C-alpha positions as CSV (number, residue, x, y, z in Angstrom):
1,M,23.3,24.6,-2.2
2,A,25.9,22.3,-0.9
3,E,28.3,20.8,-3.4
4,L,29.6,17.2,-3.5
5,S,33.0,16.2,-4.7
6,K,33.3,13.1,-6.8
7,G,34.8,11.2,-4.0
8,S,31.8,11.9,-1.7
9,M,29.2,10.7,-4.2
10,P,27.5,7.5,-3.1
11,G,28.1,4.3,-5.0
12,K,25.3,2.5,-6.8
13,T,24.9,-0.1,-4.2
14,G,24.3,2.5,-1.4
15,Q,22.1,4.9,-3.4
16,A,18.8,3.2,-2.9
17,G,19.3,2.7,0.8
18,A,20.5,6.2,1.5
19,R,17.7,7.8,-0.6
20,E,15.0,5.7,1.1
21,R,16.4,6.7,4.5
22,I,16.3,10.4,3.6
23,V,12.7,10.1,2.3
24,Q,11.5,8.3,5.5
25,A,13.2,10.8,7.7
26,A,11.7,13.6,5.7
27,I,8.2,12.2,6.1
28,S,8.6,12.4,9.9
29,E,10.1,15.8,9.8
30,F,7.6,17.4,7.4
31,S,4.6,15.8,9.2
32,Q,5.8,17.2,12.5
33,N,6.9,20.6,11.5
34,G,5.4,21.4,8.0
35,Q,7.5,22.3,5.0
36,A,8.3,25.8,6.3
37,G,9.4,24.6,9.8
38,S,11.4,21.6,8.7
39,R,15.2,21.6,8.8
40,V,17.5,19.7,6.5
41,D,20.1,19.2,9.3
42,R,17.4,17.2,11.3
43,I,16.6,15.1,8.2
44,A,20.3,14.5,7.6
45,S,20.8,13.5,11.3
46,E,17.8,11.1,11.3
47,S,18.7,9.5,8.0
48,G,22.4,9.1,8.8
49,V,23.7,11.2,5.9
50,N,25.2,14.6,5.5
51,K,23.2,17.6,4.1
52,A,25.2,17.6,0.9
53,M,23.8,14.1,0.2
54,I,20.3,15.3,0.5
55,Y,20.9,18.1,-2.1
56,Y,22.7,15.5,-4.3
57,Y,19.5,13.4,-4.5
58,F,16.8,16.1,-4.3
59,S,18.4,19.5,-5.2
60,S,16.1,21.4,-2.8
61,T,13.8,20.9,0.2
62,E,10.9,21.7,-2.1
63,N,11.8,18.7,-4.4
64,L,12.2,16.5,-1.3
65,Y,8.8,17.6,0.0
66,R,7.2,16.7,-3.3
67,Q,9.0,13.3,-3.3
68,V,7.5,12.7,0.2
69,I,4.0,13.4,-1.2
70,K,4.6,10.9,-4.0
71,E,6.0,8.3,-1.5
72,L,2.9,8.7,0.7
73,F,0.2,8.7,-2.0
74,S,1.3,6.8,-5.1
75,A,1.2,3.2,-3.9
76,P,-2.1,3.6,-1.9
77,L,-3.8,5.2,-4.9
78,T,-2.7,2.2,-7.0
79,A,-4.0,-0.2,-4.3
80,L,-7.3,1.6,-4.1
81,R,-7.7,1.3,-7.9
82,R,-7.0,-2.4,-7.8
83,S,-9.5,-2.8,-4.9
84,L,-12.2,-1.3,-7.1
85,E,-11.2,-3.4,-10.2
86,G,-10.8,-6.6,-8.2
87,H,-14.5,-7.2,-7.3
88,E,-17.5,-7.8,-9.5
89,S,-20.0,-6.4,-7.0
90,M,-20.0,-2.8,-6.0
91,E,-20.5,-3.6,-2.4
92,A,-17.5,-5.9,-2.2
93,A,-15.4,-3.3,-4.0
94,I,-16.5,-0.6,-1.5
95,K,-15.7,-2.8,1.4
96,Q,-12.2,-3.5,0.0
97,I,-11.6,0.2,-0.7
98,L,-12.5,1.0,2.9
99,D,-10.2,-1.7,4.2
100,T,-7.3,-0.4,2.0
101,H,-7.9,3.2,2.9
102,S,-8.2,2.6,6.7
103,E,-5.0,0.5,6.6
104,F,-3.2,3.2,4.7
105,V,-4.2,6.0,7.1
106,L,-3.6,4.0,10.3
107,D,-0.2,2.8,9.1
108,R,0.9,6.2,8.0
109,P,-0.5,8.8,10.5
110,E,1.8,11.4,8.9
111,V,-0.6,11.6,6.0
112,I,-3.3,13.2,8.1
113,K,-0.9,15.7,9.6
114,I,0.4,16.8,6.2
115,L,-3.1,16.9,4.7
116,L,-4.5,19.1,7.5
117,R,-1.7,21.6,7.0
118,E,-2.1,21.7,3.2
119,L,-5.9,21.9,3.3
120,A,-5.6,24.9,5.6
121,N,-3.6,26.7,2.9
122,P,-6.0,28.0,0.2
123,N,-3.1,28.4,-2.2
124,S,-1.5,24.9,-1.6
125,E,0.2,23.5,-4.6
126,I,0.4,20.2,-2.8
127,V,-3.4,19.8,-2.7
128,E,-3.3,20.4,-6.5
129,M,-0.5,17.8,-6.8
130,I,-2.5,15.2,-4.8
131,G,-5.5,15.9,-6.9
132,G,-3.5,15.4,-10.0
133,M,-2.2,12.1,-8.7
134,L,-5.8,11.0,-7.9
135,R,-6.9,11.8,-11.4
136,E,-3.9,10.0,-13.0
137,S,-4.6,6.9,-10.9
138,G,-7.8,6.5,-12.8
139,L,-9.7,5.8,-9.6
140,P,-12.5,8.5,-10.0
141,G,-13.1,7.4,-13.6
142,E,-13.3,3.7,-12.7
143,F,-15.6,4.5,-9.8
144,A,-17.9,6.5,-12.1
145,R,-17.8,3.6,-14.7
146,R,-18.8,1.1,-12.0
147,L,-21.7,3.2,-10.7
148,T,-23.0,3.9,-14.2
149,K,-22.8,0.2,-15.1
150,G,-24.8,-0.6,-12.0
151,V,-27.5,1.9,-13.0
152,E,-27.7,0.3,-16.5
153,R,-28.2,-3.1,-14.9
154,G,-30.9,-1.8,-12.6
155,E,-28.8,-2.4,-9.4
156,H,-28.3,1.3,-8.6
157,R,-30.6,4.3,-8.9
158,P,-29.5,7.2,-11.1
159,V,-27.3,9.3,-8.8
160,N,-25.1,12.2,-9.3
161,V,-21.8,10.4,-9.8
162,R,-19.6,13.3,-8.6
163,Q,-21.6,13.8,-5.5
164,A,-21.5,10.0,-4.8
165,I,-17.7,10.0,-5.0
166,I,-17.5,13.1,-2.8
167,S,-19.8,11.5,-0.2
168,L,-17.9,8.2,0.0
169,V,-14.5,10.0,0.3
170,S,-15.9,12.4,2.9
171,M,-17.4,9.7,5.0
172,S,-14.1,7.7,5.0
173,I,-11.4,10.3,5.4
174,G,-13.6,12.7,7.3
175,Y,-13.5,10.6,10.4
176,Y,-9.7,10.4,10.4
177,L,-9.3,14.2,9.9
178,L,-11.7,14.9,12.8
179,S,-10.9,11.9,15.0
180,P,-9.4,14.0,17.8
181,M,-12.7,15.8,18.2
182,F,-14.7,12.5,17.9
183,A,-12.5,10.9,20.5
184,K,-13.3,13.6,23.0
185,V,-17.0,13.9,22.3
186,L,-17.9,10.3,21.5
187,Q,-15.0,8.4,23.1
188,T,-14.1,6.7,19.9
189,G,-10.4,6.4,19.6
190,H,-8.7,4.2,17.0
191,L,-9.9,1.0,18.6
192,P,-9.9,-1.9,16.1
193,T,-13.6,-2.7,16.9
194,F,-14.6,0.9,16.3
195,I,-12.7,1.0,13.0
196,E,-14.5,-2.1,11.8
197,E,-17.8,-0.6,12.9
198,R,-17.0,2.6,11.1
199,K,-16.1,0.8,7.8
200,A,-19.3,-1.3,8.0
201,A,-21.4,1.8,8.7
202,I,-19.9,3.7,5.7
203,A,-20.5,0.7,3.3
204,D,-24.1,0.3,4.6
205,L,-24.9,4.0,4.2
206,F,-23.3,4.3,0.8
207,M,-24.8,1.1,-0.7
208,N,-28.3,1.9,0.7
209,G,-27.9,5.4,-0.8
210,V,-27.3,4.2,-4.3
211,K,-29.4,1.0,-4.3
212,A,-32.3,0.9,-6.8
213,R,-35.6,1.7,-5.1
């Protein structure tokens, strides 16, 4: 590991900016090349710092990769939880969740590239890490609470809550994971009109699936 002399350590005023540039450069590098194929010298060049600075902040490429995952998923998970809490009706909450999720994925296409690599690895610690972040966000628990409350009020039929959560997530993220295939077979693309149609279709399918008969 590279060493830093006291004179080369960043001042407090420059720490946040340098650290953020490193993380953003690392997001691009890891999404393009995976953790194993990424190079610290490319991250250093892209972020405008030397390699020693990267080790100063993150100690290792493994720690940097984990920070990238936190950077990509922490804020969106919080936003998704707020989307669910911010609406009285389940339908309005679902629509807001789909809006938030689509905006997140389209704004950060690196997420899908990283997810595909990690999901292909049966021993991925990162998948476990993302799952832990999802649990800690409280989103699954809040979703289950809202569904159960709807059943008690007679708005929703008794459904398997875990299966309902899996179905909603699969319908939403599944399109983005498989979008290259859909684009070729169904000529979809990421056109704004198609994305809006997709969100409306998911909300319709989900709400009709849980609606009381």
